[in-house]
N, C-alpha and C positions, 0 to 999 in steps of 0.2 A: 489681914484679907481684905480689900479696899474694892468694895464693888460700885463704885462709882463710875461716870464717865470723863475719862481726862479731857482735857483742853483738845487733844488734838480728836479725840474721838466726837466729841461736841460739833466741831470743826465740819468734820467728815459729815454728821447729820446735817448741816448746813447746808453744803455742796449737793447731796442726797434732795434735801426739801428744792433749794433752786432748782435741779436738773429737771423734775418731773414737772414742776411748773412750769418752766418752759417746753416739755418734751411731750407730756401728756397730751394727743392728741383731744380736743373740746367735746368731741362727739363722742368719745370713750368716757372722758370724764363725765358728761350730762347725763349721758347713758347710767352711771354708777349710781348717780347720785338720786337717780329716777326712781333708782330701785327695781331695776330692768334685770332682766337676768342676763348675766354674762355669757359667752359661749366658747369653746376650745379658739375659733377661729379669732376672738377679739385678742386673747393672751398671748397668741401665737403673733399676731401684729405689734403688739407692746413689746415681744419678747425682742421680734427682729428691730425697733426701735433702740432696744435697750443693748442690740450686740453689737449693732452701729456704732455706739458711744464704748464698746469694750466690756459692756456691763451683761453680757449674756449668759457667761457663769463665774465669775467672780470669785466663785469657792473654790476654782480648780486652780492647778499650780501654772505656773506663769509656762513652762512645756506643753501642757495639754491647752492653751489659749485664755487659760485665767489670769487672774490678777494676783493670788497665794491671799485672798481678805481673810481674816482673823474669824475666829465665831462672832467676836462682838461688832466687826464692821458688817456680818452678813445681818444680823439680829436688824442691827440700826438699820438697815437696806430696806429690809421687809416691813420693817414694823414702820415706816414713815410711807413706802409705795400702798398697804393697808390703811393706811392713814388719810392719803391722799387719794382713795376709790381709785386704784391703779384696776386695770385688770388683773385677774391670778394668775398665776404661771402656769400650767402644768410641770408640776414635780419630778412626773416619773422620767426624762431625760436627762434635765440636770443633777437634781440631788437625789436620785435612786440608780439607775440604769450609767449613765456617766459616771459616777464615783468609782465604781466597780468594774467598768473597762477599765480606766485607768489606772485602776490599783492592781488589776489582776489577767487587764488584757494583754495580746502583745503586741507590737508596734504599728504590725499592717490592721490589727484592730481598730485601735488606739486613731492610725488614720483616716480608715471607714468611716465609722460610726461618730467619733468627737465632734469634730466640724461642723457637721450638720446637728447635732443636739445641741451645742453651744450658740447655734445663732439660732436656731427654730423653725431650723428647717422642716426635720423630722418629728413626728408624732408618736410617742411611746406608750403602751400600756404594758400594766404586770400578768403575768399569767401564772400566779400562786394557788391561788384557793381551788379546791373541787368539790364535789357533793360528798360529804363525810371526809373531807380532808380538810379542814379551813383551821382551828385552833390545833388539832393535832397535824399539822401539816406535812410532818416526815414518813405519813402514812399516804400520800400522793401515789398514783395508781397511771397517771397518762405515761404514757412507752414510748423509749425513745431508741428503736431498733439500728445499730449500725450496718451498712452495708455498702463496703469498700470507703469512697470519701464522702457520705453522707447518711443521715438518718433517715429514719423513717417514720415521723409521730403520727399516733394514734391516742385518743381520748378526750377530754374534756375539760373547761376551765369553768369556774363560777364566778359571780361576784367581780368580773372583769370591766373596769372601769374604763370606758371611750375606747374598747376597741372598735366598734365601729366607727370611728374617723382615726385610729392612727393608723402610721404606718409600720410600724415592727411593736415586737411585740419581746421582752424578755421573760422568759418562763423556765419554773423549774420541770425536770423533766426526770422519769424514771430510766435507768442507765443499766441497772441490775437490780437483780433479787437477789443477792448475794448476804451475808452481814446482816448489821445492823439497818433498819431500814431508812438513816441518816448518810451512812453509808454509801448507797447507790443513786444519788441524785447529782447530776449536771444542770449547768444553766447552758441554755441555748438563746438564742437571739433569732428571730423568729421573722422572716416577712409578711405582714399580715394582708398578702398579694398572692399570697403560694395558691397553688389550686387544692384542692381539701379543704381550708379553713372557711366555717359557717359559724354564721353569729346567730342566737335568737334574741330579741331585746327584753332586757326586765325592766319594767316603769316602778317605780318606786314609789311611796305613799305619797311622798310630796307632789307627785305625775311628772317627775323627770324621766328623759333615755338616758341616762348616763352607763349603766351597769348594764354587760353581758352574759350569756352565757355561751362559750367558744368551743366547738369541737372541732377537733382534727382529724380526718380519715384519709392514710396513708398521705399524710404531709410528710414532703422532703425537703429536707434542711441541710446546708452544706457544712462537715464538719467543722472546716473553718467560721464556723458562727458560734462553737463553744468558746463559753468562758473560762480559762483554766482549765486545769485536769478534768478527767470522765472523771464521775463517783464521786469527788472534791466540789459539791455544787451548794451541800449545807454551810461551809465554811463560807462559802461568798453570799448566801442567801442569809447568813446572820448580820453581815456587816451590812448589806443593805437593809435590814430588818430597824436597827438601832437609827437610821437617818427617818424612816418613813414615823417613828413613832414620835421623834421630837418637833414633828412637821405638824402634828395630829393636837398638839397644848393649844394652838390658837392662842396664842397673848393678844396678840394684836390685834385678832378681830373682834376678843371677848371685850379688848378696851376700845374699842370702835363701839359694841353694843352699847356699853355702859355710858358712854355718852348720849346715842343715841334715844338708850331708856330717860334719860334726864330730862331729852328736848321732850319727850312723848307724856313727861307726867309733870311738864310746867305749865300743859294743856286745859284750861279751866273745864272743870266738870259741874253739872244742872247745878252745883252748889255755889259756883263758883270761887270754888278752890280746884288748888291744880291737884295731879295724883301725888305728885310729891309734897305736898304739902299732911298728906295722909301717914301718920305714925309709922301704919302697920306697913304698908309699900315701903316709905320710906326706908324703915329696921330694914325690911327682905335686901333691898339693892344695897343698903351699907355691911350687911353683913358680906354678900357676893363680892362688892370691892375689897374687902378686909382680904377674901379670900386668893382675889385676883393678884391683889398688892402679895401676898406670900408667895406668890405663883411665879411672879415676878421677880422676886427676890433670889427665888430659887434657882430661875433661868440665867440670872447673873452669876451665882457662882457655879455654876454647871460650866458658862462661858470660862469664867474662868479659872476651871480645872482645865476646861479644852484648853487656855491658851500657856498654861503651865504645865501640859503636859503629864497632868493627874486623873484625867476623867475617868469617871464612875460608869456605870449605865444610868444617867440622870434620866434617858430619852424617856423611859417606864413610869418614873416616876411623873414627869412634866407631860405625859402622855394621858395617865391616869387621871391627876387632878385636873388636867385640863378641858379633859371630855365633860367633868362634872360640873364646870365653872360656865362651858359653855351652853349645857343642856338647863343650867337653870334661868339663864339669861334667859334665853329661847321660852322659857317657862313665865318667866315673867315680863317678858315683852306681850306673851299673847293674854297674862294678865292687865294688860295696861292697855289694849287694845279691846276689849272686852270683846262684842258680840259682833263688832267687825273684824275680827280676826275669823270667823267662821265661813261664813262664803267665801272663796274666792275663784277666778276663773283664769288658768294656768297661760291662756293668751294672752291674758291685760298685763303677764309680765316680760312682754317681747315689744319694740318699737315698732311703733304703727298699729298698734291697738286705739283703737279711736272711740271704746264705747266709755259711758263717765265710769271712774272708780266707786265702789261700793266700799261707802268712808271714807274716813283719810286715807291720804296718798301714803301713809307709809305702812298702815294695815296691812296693804295687801303681799306684804311677804313675812308678816305675823307667822301665820301658819304653814305655808312650805317650811320656813324659817326651823317653826316647833319640828316637823315630822321628820325631815332631815337629821335635825340632830341627833334623833333617838341612835342611830346607826353608831355614834359614835362608841359607843363600849362595844363595841364587835369589832369594825375595821381597825386594821393594824394590830391587831393581838386582841384578846377578848380583854375585860377586868380581869378575870381569874386571869388570866395569863402573865397581865401585868402583873400584878399581886403576887404571883412566882416569882418570876423573873426578879422582883423589890426581894422579897424575903431571900435568895439565895445568893444573887449578888452584890445587893447592897446592904441588906442585914447581916447575911452571911449566916443563916439558919437551914 
């Protein structure tokens, strides 16, 4: 098993790097490098630039408008985009619901939803978790009752990301109460402009409005919008969740944060030494780097298995370990900037804020980053769920 990049892959990495250098708008690049908050509109703008080059959904099969890139090329592409501070792309359309529609949808459904998803025209959100139905997702209670050629949906979704901005939601709904709970679930694609949909913002500890509580009151959804067979949605949900867990490993982001920590550590303290010269700090950072390198090698192994057709459940491993690495790095950044990390103003993360920053410029992101990363052990399946998946499907226990 050779985990090193081939000459072809190295050439591809150079191609991606050159494309980003030539096409990433300067204002977006400057915004990211200054530590300002990136919005969905920024990612959508960059997505459309990529789509014009044919890179809107490069991992999709060619018949669906993609380039059929293998997992290694996709990883290189994402790693280079992160390193270049490109606006993050919303994963919901291209990496989550798109592959489900492409794999399980009808030709008519593919024709309707895949082109705008690929080109960044439609923003999507996820409707999975509910109150008391998070880790035990099969216990969801949002009901979809069929009435002729439509479903009438009633219920609530929670921890929904970007539902206040999205055009469409892919939702798990209950279409039957017979048999096992997993057997009565279906996947519906719901127009977020439908009558009867309302949302309540959930402001997280970092001050962001990303999450929402979404309510459905007699929302009518055409039967055409159901993906696959009725009551078979649990199969499609598991297909999607494997992609989501691999995304949360955050290898490229963690690599970039290690580089940033070294830059921060090089600043001189009152004793004339940089923090990176302090044994305790250097040991902590080195230990995390070792863990990150091990995760990177594990990711390469998962990519190799995917290319050779022998893929296991590597997503759970990557998600579990990547979560703890990203959290450890955010904690170390908090330690590095010290008391400058405590007071922060959310408005200071927006372009146009004209007040003098409190402390060094890099300090303004430390506390929001730390607060945001606390959620990583919950989203995409809790750490306990990941350990169960690894025990059963990887270790065979």
